[in-house]
Biopython code that builds the backbone (N, CA, C, O; Angstrom):
import numpy as np
from Bio.PDB.StructureBuilder import StructureBuilder

atoms = [
    (1, "MET", "N", (100.219, 86.507, 85.420)),
    (1, "MET", "CA", (99.541, 87.412, 86.332)),
    (1, "MET", "C", (98.851, 88.537, 85.561)),
    (1, "MET", "O", (97.731, 88.918, 85.903)),
    (2, "ASP", "N", (99.506, 89.075, 84.522)),
    (2, "ASP", "CA", (98.881, 90.123, 83.716)),
    (2, "ASP", "C", (97.584, 89.636, 83.089)),
    (2, "ASP", "O", (96.624, 90.394, 82.954)),
    (3, "HIS", "N", (97.566, 88.352, 82.704)),
    (3, "HIS", "CA", (96.358, 87.777, 82.116)),
    (3, "HIS", "C", (95.201, 87.835, 83.112)),
    (3, "HIS", "O", (94.082, 88.190, 82.744)),
    (4, "LEU", "N", (95.469, 87.487, 84.373)),
    (4, "LEU", "CA", (94.430, 87.539, 85.393)),
    (4, "LEU", "C", (93.982, 88.969, 85.641)),
    (4, "LEU", "O", (92.796, 89.225, 85.848)),
    (5, "HIS", "N", (94.928, 89.904, 85.621)),
    (5, "HIS", "CA", (94.578, 91.317, 85.807)),
    (5, "HIS", "C", (93.662, 91.783, 84.672)),
    (5, "HIS", "O", (92.701, 92.512, 84.915)),
    (6, "ASN", "N", (93.955, 91.367, 83.435)),
    (6, "ASN", "CA", (93.117, 91.746, 82.291)),
    (6, "ASN", "C", (91.722, 91.154, 82.397)),
    (6, "ASN", "O", (90.739, 91.814, 82.062)),
    (7, "ILE", "N", (91.630, 89.914, 82.863)),
    (7, "ILE", "CA", (90.324, 89.282, 83.050)),
    (7, "ILE", "C", (89.533, 90.051, 84.092)),
    (7, "ILE", "O", (88.342, 90.302, 83.909)),
    (8, "ASP", "N", (90.187, 90.428, 85.187)),
    (8, "ASP", "CA", (89.520, 91.187, 86.236)),
    (8, "ASP", "C", (89.072, 92.549, 85.717)),
    (8, "ASP", "O", (87.987, 93.013, 86.065)),
    (9, "SER", "N", (89.887, 93.191, 84.895)),
    (9, "SER", "CA", (89.527, 94.492, 84.326)),
    (9, "SER", "C", (88.307, 94.381, 83.423)),
    (9, "SER", "O", (87.427, 95.242, 83.452)),
    (10, "VAL", "N", (88.253, 93.324, 82.624)),
    (10, "VAL", "CA", (87.099, 93.094, 81.751)),
    (10, "VAL", "C", (85.862, 92.827, 82.601)),
    (10, "VAL", "O", (84.784, 93.352, 82.325)),
    (11, "HIS", "N", (86.027, 92.007, 83.636)),
    (11, "HIS", "CA", (84.907, 91.706, 84.527)),
    (11, "HIS", "C", (84.408, 92.984, 85.191)),
    (11, "HIS", "O", (83.200, 93.192, 85.303)),
    (12, "GLN", "N", (85.329, 93.844, 85.633)),
    (12, "GLN", "CA", (84.949, 95.112, 86.263)),
    (12, "GLN", "C", (84.156, 95.971, 85.285)),
    (12, "GLN", "O", (83.105, 96.504, 85.639)),
    (13, "LEU", "N", (84.644, 96.107, 84.078)),
    (13, "LEU", "CA", (83.965, 96.922, 83.071)),
    (13, "LEU", "C", (82.564, 96.389, 82.798)),
    (13, "LEU", "O", (81.610, 97.161, 82.705)),
    (14, "GLN", "N", (82.439, 95.068, 82.670)),
    (14, "GLN", "CA", (81.127, 94.470, 82.422)),
    (14, "GLN", "C", (80.189, 94.684, 83.603)),
    (14, "GLN", "O", (79.013, 94.994, 83.410)),
    (15, "ALA", "N", (80.693, 94.523, 84.819)),
    (15, "ALA", "CA", (79.859, 94.698, 86.008)),
    (15, "ALA", "C", (79.370, 96.139, 86.128)),
    (15, "ALA", "O", (78.207, 96.379, 86.453)),
    (16, "VAL", "N", (80.246, 97.082, 85.869)),
    (16, "VAL", "CA", (79.873, 98.498, 85.949)),
    (16, "VAL", "C", (78.848, 98.831, 84.864)),
    (16, "VAL", "O", (77.873, 99.535, 85.127)),
    (17, "GLN", "N", (79.063, 98.332, 83.657)),
    (17, "GLN", "CA", (78.112, 98.585, 82.568)),
    (17, "GLN", "C", (76.741, 97.999, 82.895)),
    (17, "GLN", "O", (75.719, 98.633, 82.631)),
    (18, "ARG", "N", (76.712, 96.795, 83.466)),
    (18, "ARG", "CA", (75.432, 96.188, 83.855)),
    (18, "ARG", "C", (74.730, 97.024, 84.924)),
    (18, "ARG", "O", (73.511, 97.190, 84.883)),
    (19, "ALA", "N", (75.483, 97.539, 85.860)),
    (19, "ALA", "CA", (74.895, 98.364, 86.923)),
    (19, "ALA", "C", (74.299, 99.643, 86.347)),
    (19, "ALA", "O", (73.194, 100.039, 86.720)),
    (20, "ILE", "N", (75.021, 100.282, 85.449)),
    (20, "ILE", "CA", (74.532, 101.526, 84.824)),
    (20, "ILE", "C", (73.264, 101.245, 84.021)),
    (20, "ILE", "O", (72.294, 101.996, 84.120)),
    (21, "ILE", "N", (73.260, 100.190, 83.242)),
    (21, "ILE", "CA", (72.085, 99.838, 82.435)),
    (21, "ILE", "C", (70.894, 99.558, 83.336)),
    (21, "ILE", "O", (69.776, 99.982, 83.042)),
    (22, "SER", "N", (71.127, 98.845, 84.432)),
    (22, "SER", "CA", (70.052, 98.539, 85.365)),
    (22, "SER", "C", (69.452, 99.800, 85.974)),
    (22, "SER", "O", (68.233, 99.930, 86.087)),
    (23, "ILE", "N", (70.310, 100.713, 86.357)),
    (23, "ILE", "CA", (69.830, 101.963, 86.954)),
    (23, "ILE", "C", (69.093, 102.811, 85.923)),
    (23, "ILE", "O", (68.062, 103.409, 86.232)),
    (24, "GLN", "N", (69.610, 102.864, 84.718)),
    (24, "GLN", "CA", (68.970, 103.670, 83.673)),
    (24, "GLN", "C", (67.571, 103.167, 83.353)),
    (24, "GLN", "O", (66.715, 103.939, 82.922)),
    (25, "GLY", "N", (67.338, 101.885, 83.562)),
    (25, "GLY", "CA", (66.020, 101.334, 83.292)),
    (25, "GLY", "C", (64.972, 101.795, 84.291)),
    (25, "GLY", "O", (63.776, 101.727, 84.006)),
    (26, "ASN", "N", (65.400, 102.261, 85.454)),
    (26, "ASN", "CA", (64.480, 102.653, 86.508)),
    (26, "ASN", "C", (64.376, 104.156, 86.728)),
    (26, "ASN", "O", (63.332, 104.653, 87.151)),
    (27, "ILE", "N", (65.455, 104.880, 86.443)),
    (27, "ILE", "CA", (65.499, 106.317, 86.708)),
    (27, "ILE", "C", (66.142, 107.015, 85.518)),
    (27, "ILE", "O", (67.069, 106.487, 84.904)),
    (28, "GLU", "N", (65.646, 108.195, 85.200)),
    (28, "GLU", "CA", (66.219, 108.963, 84.097)),
    (28, "GLU", "C", (67.353, 109.840, 84.629)),
    (28, "GLU", "O", (67.162, 110.622, 85.560)),
    (29, "PHE", "N", (68.544, 109.700, 84.021)),
    (29, "PHE", "CA", (69.724, 110.462, 84.419)),
    (29, "PHE", "C", (70.275, 111.251, 83.238)),
    (29, "PHE", "O", (70.108, 110.864, 82.081)),
    (30, "SER", "N", (70.937, 112.368, 83.552)),
    (30, "SER", "CA", (71.672, 113.106, 82.527)),
    (30, "SER", "C", (72.984, 112.368, 82.268)),
    (30, "SER", "O", (73.387, 111.526, 83.070)),
    (31, "GLN", "N", (73.642, 112.671, 81.175)),
    (31, "GLN", "CA", (74.925, 112.020, 80.870)),
    (31, "GLN", "C", (75.963, 112.353, 81.939)),
    (31, "GLN", "O", (76.789, 111.504, 82.275)),
    (32, "GLU", "N", (75.936, 113.552, 82.469)),
    (32, "GLU", "CA", (76.866, 113.951, 83.524)),
    (32, "GLU", "C", (76.665, 113.089, 84.782)),
    (32, "GLU", "O", (77.630, 112.665, 85.418)),
    (33, "GLN", "N", (75.407, 112.844, 85.120)),
    (33, "GLN", "CA", (75.111, 111.993, 86.277)),
    (33, "GLN", "C", (75.568, 110.554, 86.037)),
    (33, "GLN", "O", (76.106, 109.908, 86.936)),
    (34, "ILE", "N", (75.350, 110.063, 84.825)),
    (34, "ILE", "CA", (75.771, 108.702, 84.476)),
    (34, "ILE", "C", (77.290, 108.581, 84.568)),
    (34, "ILE", "O", (77.807, 107.597, 85.098)),
    (35, "ASP", "N", (78.007, 109.590, 84.047)),
    (35, "ASP", "CA", (79.472, 109.573, 84.120)),
    (35, "ASP", "C", (79.946, 109.550, 85.568)),
    (35, "ASP", "O", (80.891, 108.840, 85.911)),
    (36, "SER", "N", (79.288, 110.326, 86.407)),
    (36, "SER", "CA", (79.637, 110.376, 87.822)),
    (36, "SER", "C", (79.369, 109.022, 88.494)),
    (36, "SER", "O", (80.202, 108.524, 89.251)),
    (37, "LEU", "N", (78.212, 108.439, 88.214)),
    (37, "LEU", "CA", (77.883, 107.119, 88.766)),
    (37, "LEU", "C", (78.880, 106.061, 88.295)),
    (37, "LEU", "O", (79.290, 105.195, 89.067)),
    (38, "GLU", "N", (79.258, 106.140, 87.043)),
    (38, "GLU", "CA", (80.187, 105.161, 86.491)),
    (38, "GLU", "C", (81.533, 105.225, 87.221)),
    (38, "GLU", "O", (82.109, 104.188, 87.550)),
    (39, "LYS", "N", (82.031, 106.436, 87.472)),
    (39, "LYS", "CA", (83.281, 106.582, 88.226)),
    (39, "LYS", "C", (83.136, 105.983, 89.622)),
    (39, "LYS", "O", (84.028, 105.291, 90.112)),
    (40, "TYR", "N", (81.999, 106.261, 90.248)),
    (40, "TYR", "CA", (81.752, 105.748, 91.597)),
    (40, "TYR", "C", (81.688, 104.219, 91.594)),
    (40, "TYR", "O", (82.259, 103.582, 92.480)),
    (41, "PHE", "N", (81.015, 103.630, 90.629)),
    (41, "PHE", "CA", (80.917, 102.177, 90.542)),
    (41, "PHE", "C", (82.291, 101.542, 90.315)),
    (41, "PHE", "O", (82.598, 100.499, 90.892)),
    (42, "HIS", "N", (83.116, 102.172, 89.473)),
    (42, "HIS", "CA", (84.468, 101.650, 89.261)),
    (42, "HIS", "C", (85.264, 101.694, 90.568)),
    (42, "HIS", "O", (86.013, 100.768, 90.878)),
    (43, "TYR", "N", (85.097, 102.765, 91.319)),
    (43, "TYR", "CA", (85.770, 102.871, 92.618)),
    (43, "TYR", "C", (85.303, 101.766, 93.557)),
    (43, "TYR", "O", (86.123, 101.085, 94.172)),
    (44, "LEU", "N", (83.993, 101.584, 93.669)),
    (44, "LEU", "CA", (83.457, 100.529, 94.535)),
    (44, "LEU", "C", (83.991, 99.166, 94.127)),
    (44, "LEU", "O", (84.383, 98.364, 94.975)),
    (45, "TYR", "N", (84.003, 98.910, 92.841)),
    (45, "TYR", "CA", (84.493, 97.630, 92.356)),
    (45, "TYR", "C", (85.960, 97.453, 92.749)),
    (45, "TYR", "O", (86.368, 96.384, 93.203)),
    (46, "SER", "N", (86.746, 98.519, 92.568)),
    (46, "SER", "CA", (88.180, 98.412, 92.825)),
    (46, "SER", "C", (88.496, 98.143, 94.291)),
    (46, "SER", "O", (89.529, 97.543, 94.585)),
    (47, "ILE", "N", (87.639, 98.568, 95.223)),
    (47, "ILE", "CA", (87.910, 98.299, 96.628)),
    (47, "ILE", "C", (87.242, 97.021, 97.116)),
    (47, "ILE", "O", (87.357, 96.667, 98.290)),
    (48, "GLY", "N", (86.546, 96.330, 96.224)),
    (48, "GLY", "CA", (86.132, 94.987, 96.560)),
    (48, "GLY", "C", (84.682, 94.731, 96.851)),
    (48, "GLY", "O", (84.361, 93.659, 97.363)),
    (49, "TYR", "N", (83.797, 95.627, 96.564)),
    (49, "TYR", "CA", (82.391, 95.389, 96.859)),
    (49, "TYR", "C", (81.722, 94.443, 95.871)),
    (49, "TYR", "O", (80.558, 94.089, 96.059)),
    (50, "HIS", "N", (82.427, 94.027, 94.828)),
    (50, "HIS", "CA", (81.852, 93.116, 93.846)),
    (50, "HIS", "C", (81.892, 91.672, 94.315)),
    (50, "HIS", "O", (81.183, 90.828, 93.767)),
    (51, "GLN", "N", (82.709, 91.370, 95.322)),
    (51, "GLN", "CA", (82.887, 89.977, 95.725)),
    (51, "GLN", "C", (83.234, 89.941, 97.207)),
    (51, "GLN", "O", (84.181, 90.602, 97.633)),
    (52, "GLY", "N", (82.501, 89.196, 97.982)),
    (52, "GLY", "CA", (82.683, 89.179, 99.428)),
    (52, "GLY", "C", (84.085, 88.846, 99.886)),
    (52, "GLY", "O", (84.561, 89.419, 100.867)),
    (53, "THR", "N", (84.761, 87.936, 99.206)),
    (53, "THR", "CA", (86.101, 87.568, 99.645)),
    (53, "THR", "C", (87.069, 88.722, 99.493)),
    (53, "THR", "O", (87.979, 88.878, 100.307)),
    (54, "ARG", "N", (86.891, 89.522, 98.477)),
    (54, "ARG", "CA", (87.752, 90.689, 98.311)),
    (54, "ARG", "C", (87.400, 91.737, 99.351)),
    (54, "ARG", "O", (88.285, 92.395, 99.897)),
    (55, "GLN", "N", (86.155, 91.892, 99.618)),
    (55, "GLN", "CA", (85.713, 92.906, 100.567)),
    (55, "GLN", "C", (86.288, 92.634, 101.953)),
    (55, "GLN", "O", (86.615, 93.574, 102.677)),
    (56, "ASN", "N", (86.416, 91.388, 102.325)),
    (56, "ASN", "CA", (86.904, 91.061, 103.659)),
    (56, "ASN", "C", (88.272, 91.662, 103.946)),
    (56, "ASN", "O", (88.520, 92.111, 105.065)),
    (57, "SER", "N", (89.169, 91.681, 102.957)),
    (57, "SER", "CA", (90.493, 92.227, 103.203)),
    (57, "SER", "C", (90.435, 93.726, 103.467)),
    (57, "SER", "O", (91.330, 94.274, 104.111)),
    (58, "HIS", "N", (89.411, 94.384, 102.986)),
    (58, "HIS", "CA", (89.281, 95.824, 103.201)),
    (58, "HIS", "C", (88.571, 96.136, 104.514)),
    (58, "HIS", "O", (88.558, 97.284, 104.959)),
    (59, "ARG", "N", (87.992, 95.132, 105.125)),
    (59, "ARG", "CA", (87.277, 95.330, 106.380)),
    (59, "ARG", "C", (88.167, 95.138, 107.597)),
    (59, "ARG", "O", (87.712, 95.334, 108.725)),
    (60, "LYS", "N", (89.403, 94.766, 107.400)),
    (60, "LYS", "CA", (90.282, 94.530, 108.544)),
    (60, "LYS", "C", (90.479, 95.833, 109.299)),
    (60, "LYS", "O", (90.820, 96.863, 108.717)),
    (61, "VAL", "N", (90.258, 95.769, 110.596)),
    (61, "VAL", "CA", (90.473, 96.932, 111.453)),
    (61, "VAL", "C", (91.980, 97.140, 111.582)),
    (61, "VAL", "O", (92.738, 96.185, 111.750)),
    (62, "VAL", "N", (92.401, 98.398, 111.499)),
    (62, "VAL", "CA", (93.814, 98.746, 111.618)),
    (62, "VAL", "C", (93.967, 99.669, 112.820)),
    (62, "VAL", "O", (93.219, 100.632, 112.986)),
    (63, "PHE", "N", (94.950, 99.353, 113.648)),
    (63, "PHE", "CA", (95.252, 100.196, 114.798)),
    (63, "PHE", "C", (96.610, 100.848, 114.617)),
    (63, "PHE", "O", (97.561, 100.219, 114.153)),
    (64, "GLU", "N", (96.688, 102.118, 114.990)),
    (64, "GLU", "CA", (97.980, 102.793, 115.134)),
    (64, "GLU", "C", (98.350, 102.641, 116.600)),
    (64, "GLU", "O", (97.558, 102.975, 117.481)),
    (65, "VAL", "N", (99.547, 102.141, 116.864)),
    (65, "VAL", "CA", (99.977, 101.908, 118.242)),
    (65, "VAL", "C", (101.310, 102.610, 118.502)),
    (65, "VAL", "O", (102.045, 102.946, 117.573)),
    (66, "ASP", "N", (101.605, 102.823, 119.792)),
    (66, "ASP", "CA", (102.917, 103.371, 120.138)),
    (66, "ASP", "C", (103.889, 102.211, 120.355)),
    (66, "ASP", "O", (103.522, 101.048, 120.188)),
    (67, "GLU", "N", (105.138, 102.535, 120.731)),
    (67, "GLU", "CA", (106.174, 101.509, 120.902)),
    (67, "GLU", "C", (105.828, 100.493, 121.997)),
    (67, "GLU", "O", (106.355, 99.381, 121.999)),
    (68, "ASN", "N", (104.947, 100.873, 122.923)),
    (68, "ASN", "CA", (104.536, 99.974, 124.008)),
    (68, "ASN", "C", (103.282, 99.173, 123.662)),
    (68, "ASN", "O", (102.794, 98.401, 124.489)),
    (69, "GLY", "N", (102.757, 99.350, 122.448)),
    (69, "GLY", "CA", (101.575, 98.611, 122.025)),
    (69, "GLY", "C", (100.257, 99.253, 122.413)),
    (69, "GLY", "O", (99.197, 98.674, 122.177)),
    (70, "ARG", "N", (100.302, 100.440, 123.003)),
    (70, "ARG", "CA", (99.059, 101.135, 123.356)),
    (70, "ARG", "C", (98.411, 101.686, 122.095)),
    (70, "ARG", "O", (99.080, 102.255, 121.232)),
    (71, "ILE", "N", (97.115, 101.510, 122.004)),
    (71, "ILE", "CA", (96.365, 101.958, 120.825)),
    (71, "ILE", "C", (96.230, 103.474, 120.851)),
    (71, "ILE", "O", (95.737, 104.057, 121.817)),
    (72, "LEU", "N", (96.683, 104.099, 119.764)),
    (72, "LEU", "CA", (96.576, 105.547, 119.626)),
    (72, "LEU", "C", (95.396, 105.945, 118.749)),
    (72, "LEU", "O", (94.756, 106.974, 118.968)),
    (73, "HIS", "N", (95.121, 105.103, 117.747)),
    (73, "HIS", "CA", (94.022, 105.410, 116.832)),
    (73, "HIS", "C", (93.491, 104.123, 116.227)),
    (73, "HIS", "O", (94.242, 103.173, 116.012)),
    (74, "ARG", "N", (92.197, 104.096, 115.956)),
    (74, "ARG", "CA", (91.540, 102.940, 115.339)),
    (74, "ARG", "C", (90.984, 103.362, 113.988)),
    (74, "ARG", "O", (90.263, 104.355, 113.890)),
    (75, "TYR", "N", (91.321, 102.609, 112.949)),
    (75, "TYR", "CA", (90.760, 102.798, 111.613)),
    (75, "TYR", "C", (89.865, 101.600, 111.331)),
    (75, "TYR", "O", (90.248, 100.466, 111.616)),
    (76, "ASN", "N", (88.709, 101.825, 110.790)),
    (76, "ASN", "CA", (87.751, 100.746, 110.554)),
    (76, "ASN", "C", (88.147, 99.804, 109.427)),
    (76, "ASN", "O", (87.592, 98.712, 109.311)),
    (77, "SER", "N", (89.104, 100.215, 108.591)),
    (77, "SER", "CA", (89.521, 99.384, 107.467)),
    (77, "SER", "C", (90.873, 99.846, 106.957)),
    (77, "SER", "O", (91.354, 100.920, 107.317)),
    (78, "THR", "N", (91.483, 99.017, 106.108)),
    (78, "THR", "CA", (92.733, 99.425, 105.470)),
    (78, "THR", "C", (92.490, 100.614, 104.553)),
    (78, "THR", "O", (93.354, 101.479, 104.410)),
    (79, "VAL", "N", (91.316, 100.658, 103.932)),
    (79, "VAL", "CA", (90.981, 101.774, 103.043)),
    (79, "VAL", "C", (90.904, 103.076, 103.844)),
    (79, "VAL", "O", (91.418, 104.107, 103.409)),
    (80, "GLU", "N", (90.259, 103.025, 105.016)),
    (80, "GLU", "CA", (90.154, 104.224, 105.847)),
    (80, "GLU", "C", (91.534, 104.668, 106.339)),
    (80, "GLU", "O", (91.844, 105.859, 106.319)),
    (81, "ALA", "N", (92.353, 103.725, 106.774)),
    (81, "ALA", "CA", (93.702, 104.060, 107.233)),
    (81, "ALA", "C", (94.506, 104.697, 106.098)),
    (81, "ALA", "O", (95.198, 105.696, 106.295)),
    (82, "ALA", "N", (94.403, 104.108, 104.920)),
    (82, "ALA", "CA", (95.129, 104.645, 103.766)),
    (82, "ALA", "C", (94.676, 106.067, 103.448)),
    (82, "ALA", "O", (95.497, 106.934, 103.149)),
    (83, "PHE", "N", (93.377, 106.301, 103.514)),
    (83, "PHE", "CA", (92.833, 107.630, 103.228)),
    (83, "PHE", "C", (93.395, 108.667, 104.205)),
    (83, "PHE", "O", (93.895, 109.710, 103.785)),
    (84, "TYR", "N", (93.313, 108.382, 105.492)),
    (84, "TYR", "CA", (93.745, 109.350, 106.509)),
    (84, "TYR", "C", (95.264, 109.535, 106.544)),
    (84, "TYR", "O", (95.748, 110.615, 106.885)),
    (85, "LEU", "N", (96.011, 108.496, 106.195)),
    (85, "LEU", "CA", (97.469, 108.612, 106.191)),
    (85, "LEU", "C", (98.013, 109.102, 104.852)),
    (85, "LEU", "O", (99.189, 109.451, 104.747)),
    (86, "GLY", "N", (97.157, 109.130, 103.827)),
    (86, "GLY", "CA", (97.581, 109.608, 102.517)),
    (86, "GLY", "C", (98.487, 108.642, 101.778)),
    (86, "GLY", "O", (99.414, 109.051, 101.079)),
    (87, "VAL", "N", (98.207, 107.344, 101.940)),
    (87, "VAL", "CA", (98.976, 106.298, 101.266)),
    (87, "VAL", "C", (97.995, 105.322, 100.616)),
    (87, "VAL", "O", (96.782, 105.470, 100.757)),
    (88, "THR", "N", (98.520, 104.334, 99.912)),
    (88, "THR", "CA", (97.654, 103.321, 99.311)),
    (88, "THR", "C", (97.337, 102.239, 100.337)),
    (88, "THR", "O", (98.065, 102.061, 101.314)),
    (89, "LYS", "N", (96.238, 101.519, 100.102)),
    (89, "LYS", "CA", (95.879, 100.434, 101.018)),
    (89, "LYS", "C", (96.919, 99.318, 100.972)),
    (89, "LYS", "O", (97.120, 98.625, 101.970)),
    (90, "SER", "N", (97.578, 99.134, 99.841)),
    (90, "SER", "CA", (98.623, 98.111, 99.769)),
    (90, "SER", "C", (99.837, 98.519, 100.610)),
    (90, "SER", "O", (100.537, 97.655, 101.137)),
    (91, "SER", "N", (100.095, 99.820, 100.741)),
    (91, "SER", "CA", (101.181, 100.290, 101.611)),
    (91, "SER", "C", (100.888, 99.954, 103.064)),
    (91, "SER", "O", (101.785, 99.588, 103.824)),
    (92, "ILE", "N", (99.621, 100.082, 103.441)),
    (92, "ILE", "CA", (99.218, 99.729, 104.808)),
    (92, "ILE", "C", (99.472, 98.237, 105.043)),
    (92, "ILE", "O", (100.087, 97.853, 106.038)),
    (93, "GLY", "N", (98.999, 97.414, 104.131)),
    (93, "GLY", "CA", (99.168, 95.966, 104.260)),
    (93, "GLY", "C", (100.623, 95.540, 104.310)),
    (93, "GLY", "O", (101.000, 94.687, 105.113)),
    (94, "ARG", "N", (101.446, 96.140, 103.444)),
    (94, "ARG", "CA", (102.879, 95.794, 103.431)),
    (94, "ARG", "C", (103.553, 96.210, 104.736)),
    (94, "ARG", "O", (104.358, 95.459, 105.287)),
    (95, "ALA", "N", (103.225, 97.402, 105.232)),
    (95, "ALA", "CA", (103.831, 97.885, 106.477)),
    (95, "ALA", "C", (103.489, 96.955, 107.636)),
    (95, "ALA", "O", (104.339, 96.642, 108.469)),
    (96, "ILE", "N", (102.234, 96.520, 107.676)),
    (96, "ILE", "CA", (101.822, 95.619, 108.765)),
    (96, "ILE", "C", (102.495, 94.257, 108.608)),
    (96, "ILE", "O", (103.042, 93.713, 109.568)),
    (97, "LYS", "N", (102.451, 93.720, 107.411)),
    (97, "LYS", "CA", (103.020, 92.394, 107.157)),
    (97, "LYS", "C", (104.525, 92.367, 107.424)),
    (97, "LYS", "O", (105.037, 91.446, 108.061)),
    (98, "ASP", "N", (105.229, 93.393, 106.925)),
    (98, "ASP", "CA", (106.687, 93.421, 107.047)),
    (98, "ASP", "C", (107.172, 94.113, 108.314)),
    (98, "ASP", "O", (108.376, 94.224, 108.544)),
    (99, "LYS", "N", (106.226, 94.583, 109.145)),
    (99, "LYS", "CA", (106.520, 95.204, 110.442)),
    (99, "LYS", "C", (107.438, 96.413, 110.328)),
    (99, "LYS", "O", (108.418, 96.536, 111.063)),
    (100, "PHE", "N", (107.107, 97.304, 109.397)),
    (100, "PHE", "CA", (107.819, 98.570, 109.341)),
    (100, "PHE", "C", (106.821, 99.712, 109.433)),
    (100, "PHE", "O", (105.621, 99.519, 109.236)),
    (101, "LYS", "N", (107.324, 100.899, 109.733)),
    (101, "LYS", "CA", (106.447, 102.053, 109.918)),
    (101, "LYS", "C", (105.926, 102.560, 108.582)),
    (101, "LYS", "O", (106.597, 102.469, 107.554)),
    (102, "CYS", "N", (104.731, 103.089, 108.627)),
    (102, "CYS", "CA", (104.104, 103.697, 107.456)),
    (102, "CYS", "C", (103.810, 105.148, 107.820)),
    (102, "CYS", "O", (103.002, 105.419, 108.708)),
    (103, "LYS", "N", (104.461, 106.072, 107.137)),
    (103, "LYS", "CA", (104.324, 107.498, 107.458)),
    (103, "LYS", "C", (104.693, 107.753, 108.918)),
    (103, "LYS", "O", (104.093, 108.599, 109.580)),
    (104, "GLY", "N", (105.686, 107.012, 109.411)),
    (104, "GLY", "CA", (106.155, 107.185, 110.777)),
    (104, "GLY", "C", (105.266, 106.562, 111.839)),
    (104, "GLY", "O", (105.502, 106.751, 113.032)),
    (105, "LYS", "N", (104.246, 105.822, 111.423)),
    (105, "LYS", "CA", (103.281, 105.234, 112.356)),
    (105, "LYS", "C", (103.457, 103.717, 112.408)),
    (105, "LYS", "O", (103.735, 103.078, 111.393)),
    (106, "ILE", "N", (103.293, 103.155, 113.596)),
    (106, "ILE", "CA", (103.298, 101.699, 113.764)),
    (106, "ILE", "C", (101.848, 101.246, 113.626)),
    (106, "ILE", "O", (100.975, 101.702, 114.364)),
    (107, "LEU", "N", (101.597, 100.351, 112.682)),
    (107, "LEU", "CA", (100.235, 99.878, 112.408)),
    (107, "LEU", "C", (100.151, 98.375, 112.614)),
    (107, "LEU", "O", (101.095, 97.637, 112.334)),
    (108, "ILE", "N", (99.005, 97.941, 113.108)),
    (108, "ILE", "CA", (98.741, 96.513, 113.277)),
    (108, "ILE", "C", (97.288, 96.233, 112.894)),
    (108, "ILE", "O", (96.436, 97.119, 112.962)),
    (109, "TYR", "N", (97.015, 94.989, 112.491)),
    (109, "TYR", "CA", (95.631, 94.573, 112.325)),
    (109, "TYR", "C", (95.099, 94.242, 113.708)),
    (109, "TYR", "O", (95.846, 93.779, 114.571)),
    (110, "GLY", "N", (93.814, 94.477, 113.921)),
    (110, "GLY", "CA", (93.276, 94.199, 115.227)),
    (110, "GLY", "C", (91.889, 93.617, 115.182)),
    (110, "GLY", "O", (91.282, 93.496, 114.118)),
    (111, "ASN", "N", (91.399, 93.261, 116.334)),
    (111, "ASN", "CA", (90.054, 92.757, 116.501)),
    (111, "ASN", "C", (89.092, 93.935, 116.434)),
    (111, "ASN", "O", (89.314, 94.956, 117.085)),
    (112, "SER", "N", (88.034, 93.804, 115.658)),
    (112, "SER", "CA", (87.098, 94.917, 115.465)),
    (112, "SER", "C", (86.376, 95.302, 116.744)),
    (112, "SER", "O", (85.771, 96.372, 116.794)),
    (113, "ASN", "N", (86.415, 94.470, 117.786)),
    (113, "ASN", "CA", (85.764, 94.796, 119.049)),
    (113, "ASN", "C", (86.646, 95.623, 119.971)),
    (113, "ASN", "O", (86.166, 96.133, 120.983)),
    (114, "LEU", "N", (87.921, 95.765, 119.644)),
    (114, "LEU", "CA", (88.839, 96.526, 120.479)),
    (114, "LEU", "C", (88.715, 98.016, 120.208)),
    (114, "LEU", "O", (88.447, 98.422, 119.077)),
    (115, "ALA", "N", (88.903, 98.808, 121.207)),
    (115, "ALA", "CA", (89.009, 100.267, 121.105)),
    (115, "ALA", "C", (87.886, 100.921, 120.322)),
    (115, "ALA", "O", (88.130, 101.843, 119.544)),
    (116, "LYS", "N", (86.667, 100.461, 120.515)),
    (116, "LYS", "CA", (85.533, 101.138, 119.867)),
    (116, "LYS", "C", (85.283, 102.438, 120.590)),
    (116, "LYS", "O", (85.300, 102.507, 121.819)),
    (117, "ASP", "N", (85.047, 103.483, 119.789)),
    (117, "ASP", "CA", (84.793, 104.808, 120.408)),
    (117, "ASP", "C", (83.460, 104.854, 121.091)),
    (117, "ASP", "O", (83.091, 105.883, 121.657)),
]
sb = StructureBuilder()
sb.init_structure("model")
sb.init_model(0)
sb.init_chain("A")
sb.init_seg("    ")
for serial, (resi, resn, name, xyz) in enumerate(atoms, 1):
    if name == "N":
        sb.init_residue(resn, " ", resi, " ")
    sb.init_atom(name, np.array(xyz, "f"), 0.0, 1.0, " ", f" {name:<3s}", serial, name[0])
structure = sb.get_structure()
């Protein structure tokens, strides 16, 4: 498994470097701007925008529900739920999968058409 993680890390680094080089060819940036873009690209890569199959897991709608199953809050993704609850996206997934509370909240995956504001 560590071998696969290392391959993914190398792939991420190469993808980010290619993106920076591509942008530099079209627009002139300061080193500070390039450093900022590089951090942003690494973040995007880490949440799955480099590959559609990875992105899909981050697009799952998450609902906070009460004990009766009534929807209390809708999060557009596991990433959004993690951000607002102050936990990692993997904590959200584990809580839903193992059916335990996360930060005292009951969370479920839901249909993206439900509870739209």
